[in-house]
N, C-alpha and C positions, 0 to 999 in steps of 0.2 A: 296206303300199300299199292304197289303197282300191280295193274291187271294181270301180269304173268305170273304173281305170286298166288293167285286165286283161280279156280276153275269154275266159278259161277258169278253171275250178276244179277242184282236185285232190278226188278222192272215193276212199274205201277201200270197195271193193264185193265181194261174194261172187260167185264164178263158178260155183257149183254144189255138190253135196253131197259132203262129203269133210273133209279136215283143214285146218288153218289156212293151209296153202300156197294155198288156193283163194281167200284174200283178196289182192286186186289192187289195186294204184293206178292210176286212169285220170284222164283229162282230160275234163271236159265243157264244152260252151258255158255261159257265164254266163247263168243264168236271170232272167227278169224278172219283178218282182212284178204280179199281177193286181190287179183291184179287191178291197179289203178284206185284201190281204196286204201284208207287209213283206219284203224282202230282208235277210238276216241274215249278217254277216261273223262266221263261227263262230270262237271262241277255244278252247273244251274241248268234248268229247262224251264221254259216258259210255259205258263197256262192260258189257253186262248177260248173264246166262246165257241170256235169250231170243235173243240175237245167235247164240250158239252153237247153239241148238236149230234155228234156221233153217238153219245151215250142216250140221247134223247130218241133216237132213231129217225132224225131229219135231216141228216147229213148224206148228200149224194155220193155213192160209191164209197161207202166206209170200209176202213180196214175191218177184217173180221174179229169177233169177240176172241178175247186172249191176247189181243195185240196192245203194246204200249201206245199211248197218245202222246201228243205234243209235236209242236211244228219246229221248235227252235231250241238249239243247245249251244252252251259254251263249255269247252272242256281242254284237255291236254291231249296231244297226239302220243299215243301208247306203243303203236306198232304200225310199220309201213308195209303195204303190199308191193308186189312186184311191179316195177315201172314208175313208182310215185317218186319224183324227184324235187318238187318245190316245197315239200314239208320236211319236217325233221321230229324226230322223237324228243318230246319234252316242251314242244311248241304249243302255245296257248292259241286256240282256233275257235270260230263261231260257225255255226251251220244251219241253213235252213233245211229242213227235212221235208220234201215235198208229199210224202205219202206216210207222215206221221212217224213216231218211233223216239220220241225225245224222252219219255218218262223213264228212264233207265241208267244204270250205273256205267255201262259200257255201249258204245254204238259203234258200227261200222259204217262209214260215209265215204261215197266217191270223192275224189280229190277235188273235183270241180266245185264242189259245195262247200269246201272248207276255206274260211277266210281267217287270216292271221289277226289276232287281237295282240295289241301292244301290251308288254309288260306294264304293269302299275294301274291297269283298267280292272275294276272290280267285275268279276264274271257275272254277278248278279245285275248290274247295270248293263253290261254288255248284251246279255241275252234279251233285254228289252228292246234293243234296236232291231233285232232280225226280223221279227215278224211284224211288230207295231210300226216301227219307224219306216220301214221299207214299205209297207203298205200306205202310210202316209205320203211319202215321195211319189210312190206310183200314182196315187190320186191327185195329188197337188200339181205335179209337174207333168206326168207322161197323159194323164187324162184330162184334167181340168186347165192345164196350163195357167196356171194361178200368176197374175201379175200384181206389182205393188199397187197398194191402195184399194185393191178390189175388196168387195163386202163378202164375207164368208160366213156361213152357218154350219156348226157341226152339231149333230145330235148325240147323245152320250158323251157329253164332252169331258167328262172326268174319268172315262174309262181308258184301257190301254191305249187304243188307237186314237181316241179323242185328244188325250193328253200329248201324244205325239204330234197330232195335226197342229194342235195350238202352239207347241213350242218351234216347230218348223215354220208355221204360219207368221210367227212372230218375226223370225228372221228374213222372212219375205216382205214383211210390213203390210200385212193384210189386216183389214179391219174385222174383227172376229166377235161372233156371237156363239155362245154355247149352251145348249139345254141341259140341265142336271138338275137332281133334288137339291133343296135348300142347304142341307148339310155339306154340299160339296161346291157350294158357290164362292166361298174363299179361294179354293184350289183353283177354279176357273178363272177368277178375276186376276190371281196372282200370276197366269199364264199368259195374261193379255186380252182376254176376252170378257165381254158383257155378258153375265150369266143370266139365263131365264129359267124359273123354277116351273119344269113342265107339268108338275103335279097340281099346281095352284093357279098357273097363268096360262091362257091360250096363246102360243106361240105366234099363231096367224093373226092375231090381234095386236100383239105386242111388238112384233118385227117392223110393221110400217112405222112406228114411232121411232125406231132406231135406224131404219133403212128407208126412207121415204120413196126412193127410186127403185126400190127391189134390191134384191141379191143377186151377186154374180155367180156365186158357188153355194151348193148345199151338199153336205157330206151326210147320208143317212144310213146307219146301220140297223134300222128298226124295220123298215118296210111297212107293208099294210097301208092303213089309212095315214100314217105319217108322210108316206111317200107323196100321196096325191096333194095332201095338204102343203107340203113342202114345195111342191111344183108351182103352186099358184103364186108363191112368194118372188119367183124369179123374174127378173127384168129380161127385157128382149136381150138375146144373146147369153142368157144365163145358163149355167150347168148343173145338173142334178146328178149326183153319183150316188147310186145305192150299192153298200158293200156288205149287206148282212140281212138277216131275217129273224131278228129278234123277236117280232111280233108273232112269227109262227109258232113259238112255244106256248104263247098265250091263246092266240085265237086259231092256230091250226093253219095248215097250208091252204085250205078252203076260204079262209078269210082274206087271205093276200091276193087270191086270184082275181076277184071282181076289180081291186084296185090297180093290178097289174094290167089288166085288160084295157082299164081307163087310160093308163099313161101310154100304152102301145098304141091306142087309138091316136093319141096326139101325135105320135111319130108319124103316122101316116098323113096327117093334115099340119105340116110344120107351122109354128107360130113364133119363130125365132129363139125359141128355148130348145134346150137339149137335154135328153136323159141317156145316162150311161149306166150300165150294170157291171160291178167289178166282179168278175168271176173268181176272184180271189188272187192272191200273190202267187202261190206255188206254181199254177200254170204258166203265169206271165214269166216268173223267173226261170223255168224251165225253158221257155221259148228264147228268153234274152238273158243267158247266163252271164255274158259280159256286163251288162246292166247291173246284174245282182252283185256281182263281185266288185265293181267300181263304186257303186252306191253304197254298200255295206262298208267299204273300206274308207269312204269319205264320212259315213256316219260315225265310225268308230273313232275318226280323227276330230270330229266335232265334239264328241264325248270327251276325249283326251285333253282339248282346249277348253273345256269348260263352257261351250257354248250351247250345249243340251245337257239336260239332267233328268233321266227317267224317273217317274214317279213309280215308286215300288210301294204297292198297297200292303203287300205281305210277303214274308219269306218263310217258307214251310220245308221241313224234310221231305224228301221224296216218299217216304213212306207213309206221309199224310196227304197223299194225293186227293183222296176221298174229301177231306176237309176243305182242299182248296178247291174242289168242285163246288162244294156247298157255298162256300164265301162268294165265289163267282156268280152262281146262280142266284143268291139272294140279293147282289148288289150291295154287299157289305164293306167292300173296300173300293177305293179310287186306283186308278192307273193299274199297273201289272201285277199279277201274282207270279212269283218265282218259286219253283221247287229247287232244293239243293241236295247233293248227295254228301256221304261221309266224307268225301275226298276234298269238298268245299270248306269243310269245318277247321 
């Protein structure tokens, strides 16, 4: 059904800080696009750990309760606002939403965030590229400047960003190691990395056996003690990038602070190793919109050519957003969790 034939749109909103049950389905009046905007009939939306952090109450500057979460959508242009000339109604597009808003049937998005998606691409696969693969490119290319044959360690290697890093790292001919639970080792190995069982192996002891000269790059979404332990594994010239605080959920922000201060102290007395903190893809993409558009267009081309294949852990209807949060929170799936609307079916 075309959006113009209905006057409301379903959204999955969070209603406060707490458990997955605080994700609720509501109906909102159909929005109208303003100048420079397009209205999009959403087909798929991605679920990310940042969404969980909002609900945990640990995300900085979160949207207010009653807001839909979700950073990334793929959908079909439904209506154009005044002055929009580079899009057309019926066109499939993908978008990063820097301030959330993806868990919805209808979204109004500024033209500069909408990137065409070629016909024939599955919207469920396309949406995986927007947050996860762009984040992977941002870290591998813009931050770490990864070079062929360098040794890379990625923690949470079977997650949405982790699997994206491994697929893109393989295209760059990186030597890769990934931490994951034992049940996800087959996936990690299939993506070209040597898996380490973080639950039963000490990666600090195991990695010198795999990389005696040390690591060139470590990508760490966990933080806390994992950050300082990973830093010790870098060779001179190595780069450690932190892009998340999964440990803050378990140990709280106070558990992270001493480790952060320890790392920052090393920046004062340089030892040839570098640590960088990724403050998130959205602010980077807001500052570098041309990079965002060009890189996402390239990723869509790689998908169409079969050079990358997103790992989709689960596809759930928008109305089951609470279940999607529960699955991501418990680590029940590998790769990306995708929500879909009735328009996708």
